[in-house]
C-alpha positions as CSV (number, residue, x, y, z in Angstrom):
1,M,101.9,13.9,14.7
2,N,99.5,14.3,16.8
3,S,99.0,12.0,19.6
4,V,96.2,9.5,19.9
5,D,94.5,7.7,23.0
6,V,96.4,4.9,23.9
7,S,94.3,1.7,24.2
8,N,93.2,0.2,27.3
9,E,94.9,-3.2,26.2
10,L,97.9,-1.3,25.8
11,H,97.5,1.0,29.0
12,Q,97.0,-2.6,31.1
13,L,100.2,-3.9,29.2
14,L,102.2,-1.3,30.3
15,A,100.8,-1.0,34.2
16,G,101.3,-4.7,34.0
17,K,103.9,-5.8,37.4
18,N,105.7,-7.8,34.4
19,A,106.6,-4.6,32.7
20,H,110.2,-3.2,33.1
21,I,110.2,0.3,31.8
22,Q,113.3,2.0,30.6
23,L,116.0,-0.5,32.0
24,S,119.6,1.0,31.4
25,V,122.0,-1.1,29.6
26,P,123.8,-3.0,32.4
27,Q,120.4,-3.9,33.6
28,L,119.3,-5.3,30.0
29,V,122.7,-7.0,30.0
30,E,121.6,-8.7,33.0
31,K,118.4,-9.7,32.3
32,V,119.8,-11.4,28.8
33,L,122.3,-13.3,30.8
34,S,120.1,-14.4,33.5
35,R,117.4,-15.4,31.0
36,N,119.6,-17.5,28.9
37,E,118.8,-14.9,25.8
38,G,122.6,-14.5,24.6
39,E,126.0,-14.7,25.4
40,L,128.8,-12.5,27.0
41,T,131.6,-11.8,24.1
42,A,135.2,-11.3,25.0
43,T,134.7,-7.6,23.8
44,G,131.9,-7.1,26.3
45,A,129.0,-7.2,23.7
46,I,126.0,-9.5,23.8
47,K,125.7,-12.2,21.2
48,A,122.3,-13.2,20.3
49,E,120.8,-15.5,17.8
50,T,117.6,-15.2,16.0
51,G,117.3,-18.5,14.7
52,K,115.4,-19.3,11.2
53,Y,115.0,-16.0,10.1
54,T,118.5,-14.2,9.9
55,G,116.9,-11.5,7.7
56,R,113.8,-9.5,6.8
57,S,110.4,-11.3,5.9
58,P,109.0,-9.0,3.3
59,K,106.3,-11.5,2.0
60,D,105.0,-11.4,5.6
61,K,104.8,-7.4,6.1
62,Y,101.5,-5.7,5.6
63,I,100.1,-2.5,6.1
64,V,96.7,-2.1,7.6
65,E,93.9,-1.1,4.6
66,E,92.4,2.1,6.6
67,A,90.2,5.0,5.5
68,S,92.9,7.5,6.1
69,V,95.7,5.7,4.4
70,K,93.8,3.7,1.9
71,D,94.1,6.3,-1.2
72,K,98.0,7.3,-0.4
73,I,99.9,4.2,0.1
74,D,101.2,2.3,-3.2
75,W,99.9,-1.2,-2.8
76,D,101.8,-2.2,-5.7
77,S,104.5,-2.2,-3.5
78,N,102.8,-2.7,0.0
79,Q,100.6,-5.8,1.2
80,P,97.0,-4.7,2.3
81,I,95.5,-6.3,5.7
82,S,92.2,-6.0,6.9
83,E,91.3,-3.7,10.2
84,E,89.4,-6.8,11.5
85,T,92.3,-9.1,10.9
86,F,94.6,-6.5,12.6
87,N,92.7,-6.5,15.5
88,K,92.0,-9.9,16.0
89,L,96.0,-10.0,16.0
90,Y,96.4,-6.9,18.3
91,N,94.0,-8.6,21.1
92,K,96.0,-11.9,20.9
93,V,99.7,-10.0,20.9
94,T,98.7,-8.1,24.2
95,E,97.3,-11.1,25.9
96,Y,100.0,-13.3,25.0
97,L,102.5,-10.7,26.1
98,K,100.6,-9.9,29.9
99,E,101.3,-13.4,30.2
100,K,105.0,-13.4,30.2
101,D,106.9,-13.5,33.6
102,E,108.6,-10.3,32.1
103,I,108.5,-7.6,29.4
104,F,110.7,-5.0,28.4
105,V,109.8,-1.5,27.5
106,F,111.8,1.3,25.9
107,K,110.7,4.6,25.3
108,G,112.6,7.2,22.8
109,F,112.4,8.9,19.7
110,A,112.9,8.9,15.6
111,G,114.6,11.6,14.1
112,A,117.2,13.6,15.9
113,D,115.5,17.3,14.3
114,Q,113.2,17.9,17.6
115,S,110.9,20.3,15.5
116,S,109.6,16.7,13.6
117,R,110.9,13.7,15.5
118,L,108.6,11.0,16.5
119,P,108.2,9.6,19.9
120,I,108.2,5.7,20.2
121,Q,108.0,3.2,22.4
122,V,109.0,-0.5,21.7
123,V,107.3,-3.5,24.2
124,N,109.5,-6.6,24.0
125,E,109.1,-10.2,24.8
126,Y,113.1,-10.4,24.6
127,A,115.2,-8.5,26.9
128,W,117.9,-8.6,24.1
129,H,115.4,-7.2,21.6
130,N,114.9,-4.2,24.0
131,L,118.6,-3.6,24.1
132,F,118.7,-3.4,20.5
133,A,116.0,-0.8,20.4
134,H,118.0,1.1,23.0
135,Q,121.0,0.8,21.0
136,L,119.7,1.8,17.4
137,F,116.7,4.6,18.6
138,I,117.1,8.0,19.8
139,R,117.2,7.9,23.8
140,P,115.6,10.3,25.9
141,T,117.1,12.4,28.6
142,E,115.3,12.2,32.0
143,E,113.5,15.4,31.4
144,E,112.6,14.2,27.9
145,L,111.4,10.8,29.5
146,A,109.3,12.8,32.4
147,N,107.5,14.4,29.1
148,H,107.3,11.5,26.6
149,D,104.2,10.8,25.0
150,S,104.6,7.9,22.8
151,Q,103.1,8.4,19.0
152,F,103.8,5.5,17.8
153,T,104.5,1.7,19.3
154,I,106.1,-1.6,18.6
155,L,104.3,-4.4,20.0
156,S,107.3,-7.5,19.5
157,A,106.2,-11.1,20.3
158,P,108.9,-13.5,18.7
159,N,107.5,-16.4,19.7
160,F,104.0,-15.8,19.1
161,K,102.9,-17.6,15.9
162,A,99.9,-16.7,13.9
163,N,98.0,-19.6,12.8
164,P,97.5,-18.5,8.7
165,A,94.1,-20.4,8.2
166,V,92.9,-18.6,11.6
167,D,94.6,-15.1,11.7
168,G,94.7,-14.5,7.8
169,T,98.8,-14.0,7.6
170,K,100.5,-16.0,5.0
171,S,102.7,-17.6,7.5
172,E,103.2,-17.7,11.1
173,T,105.4,-14.0,10.5
174,F,104.0,-10.8,10.7
175,I,105.1,-7.4,10.5
176,I,101.7,-5.2,10.2
177,I,101.9,-1.1,10.6
178,S,98.6,0.5,11.4
179,F,98.6,4.4,11.0
180,E,95.5,4.7,12.7
181,R,96.2,2.7,15.7
182,R,99.8,3.8,15.5
183,T,101.1,0.5,16.3
184,V,103.3,-1.9,14.8
185,L,102.8,-5.5,15.3
186,I,106.0,-8.1,15.1
187,G,105.6,-12.0,15.7
188,G,106.9,-15.5,14.7
189,T,110.5,-13.8,13.8
190,E,113.3,-12.9,16.3
191,Y,115.1,-11.1,13.4
192,A,115.7,-7.7,15.4
193,G,115.9,-5.5,12.1
194,E,112.2,-6.0,11.7
195,M,111.6,-3.0,14.6
196,K,114.5,-0.8,13.0
197,K,112.9,-1.1,9.4
198,S,108.9,-0.7,10.5
199,I,109.8,3.0,12.3
200,F,111.5,3.8,8.9
201,S,108.8,2.9,7.1
202,I,106.8,4.7,9.4
203,M,108.9,7.7,8.9
204,N,108.7,7.3,5.0
205,Y,105.1,8.0,5.5
206,L,104.9,10.7,8.0
207,L,108.0,13.0,6.8
208,P,106.9,13.4,3.4
209,E,103.1,13.9,4.7
210,S,105.2,16.8,6.6
211,G,106.8,18.1,3.6
212,I,110.0,16.3,4.6
213,F,112.2,14.1,2.4
214,S,113.0,10.7,3.9
215,M,116.1,8.9,2.1
216,H,117.7,5.9,2.6
217,C,121.2,6.8,2.5
218,S,124.3,7.5,4.7
219,A,125.4,11.3,5.4
220,N,128.5,13.0,6.5
221,V,129.8,16.8,7.3
222,G,133.0,18.3,6.2
223,R,135.0,21.0,8.1
224,E,133.3,23.9,6.6
225,G,130.0,22.4,7.2
226,D,129.5,20.9,3.7
227,V,127.0,18.1,3.9
228,A,127.1,14.8,1.6
229,L,124.8,12.3,1.1
230,F,125.5,8.7,-0.2
231,F,122.8,6.1,-1.6
232,G,123.5,3.1,-2.5
233,L,122.7,-0.8,-2.1
234,S,124.5,-3.3,-0.5
235,G,127.3,-3.9,-1.9
236,T,128.1,-0.7,-3.5
237,G,130.6,0.7,-0.7
238,K,128.2,2.8,0.9
239,T,130.1,2.5,4.3
240,T,133.5,2.2,3.2
241,L,132.8,5.6,1.2
242,S,131.1,7.9,4.1
243,A,133.4,6.8,6.8
244,D,135.7,9.6,6.0
245,A,138.4,10.7,8.5
246,N,138.2,14.3,7.5
247,R,134.3,14.4,7.7
248,K,132.2,13.9,10.6
249,L,129.6,11.2,10.1
250,I,125.6,12.2,10.6
251,G,124.5,8.7,10.2
252,D,124.9,5.6,8.3
253,D,121.4,4.4,6.8
254,E,118.2,6.6,7.5
255,H,117.7,10.4,7.1
256,G,115.3,13.3,6.6
257,W,116.1,16.3,4.9
258,S,113.7,19.2,6.0
259,S,113.8,23.1,6.0
260,N,116.5,22.9,8.3
261,G,118.7,20.3,6.7
262,V,119.4,17.0,7.1
263,F,119.0,14.9,10.0
264,N,119.5,11.3,11.5
265,I,116.6,9.5,11.7
266,E,118.4,6.8,14.2
267,G,120.8,7.2,17.4
268,G,122.3,4.2,16.5
269,C,123.8,1.9,13.5
270,Y,123.0,-1.7,12.4
271,A,126.2,-2.4,11.0
272,K,127.4,-5.6,8.9
273,T,130.0,-7.6,10.3
274,I,130.6,-10.1,7.8
275,N,134.5,-10.3,7.5
276,L,134.8,-7.1,9.7
277,S,138.3,-6.3,10.6
278,R,140.0,-3.5,12.3
279,E,142.1,-2.6,9.1
280,K,139.3,-2.6,6.6
281,E,136.6,-0.8,9.1
282,P,138.1,0.5,12.5
283,Q,135.3,2.2,13.5
284,I,132.9,-0.6,13.2
285,F,135.8,-3.0,14.8
286,D,136.1,-0.8,17.8
287,A,132.5,-0.1,18.4
288,I,131.6,-3.5,19.2
289,R,132.3,-3.2,23.1
290,F,129.9,-3.7,26.2
291,G,126.3,-2.9,25.4
292,T,126.8,-3.7,21.6
293,V,124.2,-6.6,20.5
294,L,125.9,-9.0,17.8
295,E,123.2,-10.9,15.9
296,N,124.2,-14.6,14.6
297,V,128.0,-13.6,15.0
298,V,129.9,-17.0,15.6
299,I,131.8,-17.0,18.8
300,D,134.6,-19.3,20.4
301,P,132.9,-21.3,22.8
302,D,136.0,-21.0,25.3
303,T,137.6,-17.5,24.5
304,R,134.2,-16.2,23.7
305,I,136.2,-14.4,20.8
306,P,133.8,-13.3,17.8
307,D,134.7,-14.7,14.3
308,Y,133.5,-12.4,11.9
309,D,134.8,-14.7,9.1
310,D,132.2,-17.6,10.2
311,K,129.2,-17.6,7.6
312,T,127.4,-20.6,9.4
313,L,124.5,-19.0,10.9
314,T,124.3,-16.3,8.0
315,E,125.8,-13.7,6.2
316,N,124.0,-11.2,7.5
317,T,125.6,-11.0,10.3
318,R,125.1,-7.6,12.4
319,A,126.3,-5.3,15.2
320,A,123.8,-3.0,16.9
321,Y,125.4,0.0,18.5
322,P,124.4,3.7,19.5
323,M,125.9,6.4,17.5
324,D,128.3,7.4,20.2
325,A,130.2,4.1,20.0
326,I,132.1,5.6,17.1
327,E,134.1,8.8,17.1
328,N,134.2,11.6,14.4
329,I,130.4,12.1,14.4
330,V,128.2,14.6,15.0
331,L,125.7,14.9,18.0
332,P,123.0,15.8,17.9
333,S,123.1,13.9,14.4
334,V,122.0,17.1,12.6
335,A,123.4,19.3,10.0
336,G,123.0,21.7,7.0
337,H,121.6,21.3,3.5
338,P,123.4,18.7,1.5
339,N,125.8,20.1,-1.0
340,T,126.6,16.9,-2.8
341,I,124.6,13.8,-3.6
342,I,126.7,10.7,-4.5
343,F,124.6,8.0,-6.0
344,L,126.5,4.4,-5.7
345,T,126.5,1.6,-8.1
346,A,128.1,-1.8,-8.6
347,D,127.9,-1.9,-12.2
348,A,128.9,-5.6,-13.0
349,Y,128.3,-5.2,-16.6
350,G,131.4,-2.8,-16.5
351,V,129.8,-0.4,-18.7
352,L,129.2,2.7,-16.2
353,P,131.3,5.4,-16.2
354,P,133.2,5.6,-12.7
355,I,131.9,8.9,-11.8
356,S,129.6,11.3,-14.1
357,K,127.5,14.2,-13.4
358,L,123.6,14.4,-13.4
359,S,121.1,16.6,-13.9
360,K,118.2,17.0,-12.1
361,E,116.3,14.8,-14.2
362,Q,118.7,12.5,-14.6
363,A,119.4,12.5,-11.0
364,M,115.6,11.9,-10.6
365,F,115.6,8.6,-12.6
366,H,118.5,7.4,-11.6
367,F,117.0,7.8,-7.9
368,L,114.2,6.0,-9.0
369,S,116.0,3.2,-11.0
370,G,118.2,2.5,-7.6
371,Y,120.6,0.3,-9.9
372,T,123.1,-2.1,-9.1
373,S,124.5,-5.8,-9.6
374,K,123.9,-9.4,-8.8
375,L,126.9,-11.2,-8.9
376,A,127.1,-14.7,-10.5
377,G,127.9,-17.3,-7.4
378,T,126.0,-14.6,-4.8
379,E,122.7,-16.6,-5.2
380,R,121.5,-19.9,-6.6
381,G,121.0,-19.6,-10.3
382,V,122.9,-16.6,-10.7
383,T,125.1,-17.6,-13.3
384,S,126.3,-13.9,-14.8
385,P,126.0,-10.5,-13.7
386,E,122.0,-9.5,-13.0
387,A,120.8,-5.8,-12.9
388,T,118.9,-5.2,-9.8
389,F,117.0,-2.1,-9.1
390,S,115.5,-1.1,-5.8
391,T,113.4,2.0,-6.1
392,C,115.1,5.2,-4.6
393,F,117.4,2.7,-3.1
394,G,115.1,1.4,-0.4
395,S,111.8,0.1,-2.3
396,P,110.8,-2.1,0.9
397,F,110.2,0.6,3.1
398,L,108.5,3.1,0.8
399,P,104.7,3.2,1.8
400,L,104.2,6.1,-0.4
401,P,104.3,6.1,-4.3
402,A,107.7,6.1,-5.6
403,Q,107.8,9.3,-7.8
404,R,106.4,11.2,-4.7
405,Y,109.9,10.5,-3.2
406,A,111.7,11.4,-6.2
407,E,109.7,14.9,-6.8
408,M,110.8,15.9,-3.3
409,L,114.5,14.9,-4.4
410,G,114.3,17.1,-7.5
411,E,112.4,20.0,-5.5
412,K,115.8,19.9,-2.8
413,I,118.2,19.9,-5.8
414,D,116.8,22.9,-7.3
415,E,116.1,24.5,-4.1
416,H,119.7,24.2,-2.9
417,N,121.5,23.8,-6.0
418,A,123.0,20.7,-4.7
419,K,125.3,18.7,-6.9
420,V,125.2,15.3,-7.9
421,Y,127.2,12.3,-9.2
422,L,126.9,8.7,-10.1
423,V,129.5,6.3,-8.9
424,N,130.3,3.3,-10.0
425,T,132.3,1.1,-7.9
426,G,131.9,-2.0,-10.0
427,W,133.7,-3.2,-12.9
428,T,136.4,-1.5,-15.3
429,G,137.8,-3.0,-18.4
430,G,135.3,-5.7,-19.4
431,E,132.1,-7.1,-17.5
432,Y,132.5,-9.2,-14.2
433,G,134.8,-12.3,-14.9
434,T,136.5,-10.5,-17.5
435,G,137.1,-7.1,-16.4
436,S,138.6,-5.7,-12.8
437,R,137.0,-4.3,-10.2
438,M,137.3,-0.4,-9.7
439,K,140.7,0.5,-7.7
440,L,139.3,1.8,-4.3
441,A,141.8,4.1,-4.4
442,Y,140.2,5.8,-7.6
443,T,137.0,5.5,-6.2
444,R,138.2,7.4,-3.1
445,A,140.1,10.3,-5.4
446,M,136.6,10.6,-7.7
447,V,134.3,11.0,-4.4
448,Q,136.8,13.4,-2.9
449,A,137.2,15.8,-6.0
450,A,133.4,15.8,-6.1
451,L,132.8,16.6,-2.2
452,E,135.9,19.3,-2.6
453,G,133.9,20.9,-5.7
454,E,136.9,20.0,-7.8
455,L,134.2,18.8,-10.3
456,T,131.9,21.8,-10.5
457,N,133.4,23.1,-13.5
458,I,135.6,20.7,-15.2
459,E,135.5,19.4,-19.3
460,T,133.1,16.8,-19.5
461,V,131.9,14.5,-22.3
462,K,128.5,12.8,-23.0
463,D,128.6,9.3,-23.0
464,S,127.0,8.2,-26.3
465,I,124.8,5.6,-24.5
466,F,123.6,6.9,-21.3
467,G,124.0,10.2,-21.9
468,L,126.3,10.8,-18.6
469,E,128.5,14.0,-18.8
470,I,131.8,12.2,-17.7
471,P,134.8,14.6,-16.3
472,L,137.5,14.6,-18.3
473,H,140.2,15.0,-15.7
474,V,139.9,13.9,-12.0
475,P,143.0,14.5,-9.7
476,G,144.5,10.8,-8.7
477,V,142.7,9.1,-11.3
478,P,144.2,8.4,-14.9
479,D,142.1,9.8,-17.7
480,E,142.2,6.2,-19.7
481,V,140.1,4.9,-16.8
482,L,137.2,7.7,-16.6
483,Q,135.7,6.4,-20.2
484,P,134.7,2.7,-20.1
485,S,134.2,2.6,-23.7
486,K,138.3,3.4,-24.2
487,T,139.0,0.6,-21.5
488,W,137.7,-2.2,-23.0
489,E,139.2,-4.0,-25.8
490,D,136.6,-5.1,-27.4
491,K,134.5,-2.3,-28.7
492,A,131.9,-4.2,-30.0
493,A,131.5,-6.4,-26.7
494,Y,131.4,-2.8,-24.8
495,E,128.8,-1.5,-27.2
496,A,126.1,-4.4,-26.9
497,K,126.3,-4.7,-23.2
498,A,126.2,-1.2,-22.6
499,T,123.1,-1.3,-25.3
500,E,122.0,-4.4,-23.2
501,L,122.0,-2.5,-19.6
502,A,120.4,1.1,-21.3
503,A,117.3,-1.4,-22.5
504,K,117.1,-2.4,-18.7
505,F,116.8,0.9,-17.6
506,R,114.2,2.2,-20.0
507,E,112.2,-1.2,-19.3
508,N,112.5,-0.5,-15.2
509,I,111.7,2.9,-15.6
510,Q,108.2,2.3,-17.2
511,K,106.4,0.9,-13.9
512,F,106.9,4.7,-12.5
513,N,104.1,7.3,-13.6
514,V,106.6,10.1,-14.4
515,S,107.1,12.9,-16.5
516,K,108.0,12.7,-20.2
517,E,111.2,14.8,-19.2
518,I,112.7,12.5,-17.0
519,V,112.3,9.5,-19.0
520,E,113.7,11.4,-22.5
521,Q,116.4,13.6,-20.6
522,G,117.0,11.4,-17.5
523,G,117.4,8.3,-19.1
524,P,119.8,6.5,-21.5
525,I,119.9,8.3,-25.1
526,A,120.8,5.3,-27.4
């Protein structure tokens, strides 16, 4: 991660009289309020709205097709854009920001492991975006700031809208990563999450190039120093299950696994807040205080009390806060090598076991699959459960071919003898609409047994369709719950539904250039 020369345009931008560099949280809050960018809530948090873009814009995300990266990027999953197009937009965006009355600059880091962290800077048109960056990335000490040498820069100009006919984009919105210019350009969208995920995409390129496995997962550590990773898509229970009173949180979303162990890439959390309550998620609820950014959360106009159940603006309501806003964490956010890896899925077909032990080949297969279900009613046109596959549990953020990440997982499993489990938090006794959701108490008991090593030598039975090793006994869970084939009243219906899902797995794995062993030993057997 060698430094590069800062362009003249960027130097002039940062040296301008309108540039506020490294404002404190109170200073940024004052700016947000004085500029009418947001409102102060009863919790002390700032509430801001993102306009028509309340989530990421994946179709407007590009990587510059440069000589040094052209042959490494997976262009089947990433959109190229030319250097000429990038350079023209870069000049337009920097000129636009120079003309603003005020811009805001945050300097910090991505990666809590000092041996591999990336010094970054974020230049924002909005004060509230800069507050977001301050809370989400790793904040420097005074000494670190004095010696800070940014190696990647985000230029965020939400009100600069591209002209597709002139600027070579698909729409007014653009998120462009240039690895040679070490720059991210963001325009036409006010959604703050684009900054977070752009840096994650960059780390997903840089870390593997340095021999470090980058992962879209949460991580925690037990009292004995045992480390666990939790992979899972939205709705699988990743946040709920990784928040454990008996274990300390390393991070909730993005991690690296180096020769030193696991480290958090971020310095904060970007938590979903829809239907949030203190009873269900006390850590997140209590983290929402002064300095936190609430995104698209509806508040009472008089009391300013947030209504976390209100979906008027979007279901994707969020809170951005620093790691130290929650208790029971590890700071700095580093720990040893993982003992246990848990893949979470919410199988609405109701046919995957509630917990199963995975071989290395099965772990690589299910990592590449990244399976969960979309439910009827959650999206227009979805009338029955649909299988959803998100490569490596994070396909939108992977610049390199997926098999590169899967191979690194396999190497780490071998090197550190990590135990891998597939946990189904979805349906049992039938598919969605017929069966019932797996009891959270049972899932917690299964996860606890896995973390404490109680399943390492326990007797198992092989699932006849998926080839998964199912424990016959788990403390605190009725034996009959563990085998899906025994929970369905209609055995023929079970066979048909399981065979249907197995075929989807086999079809999905064909798009990857992986070994015969992974396909044959890792996937369904019937």
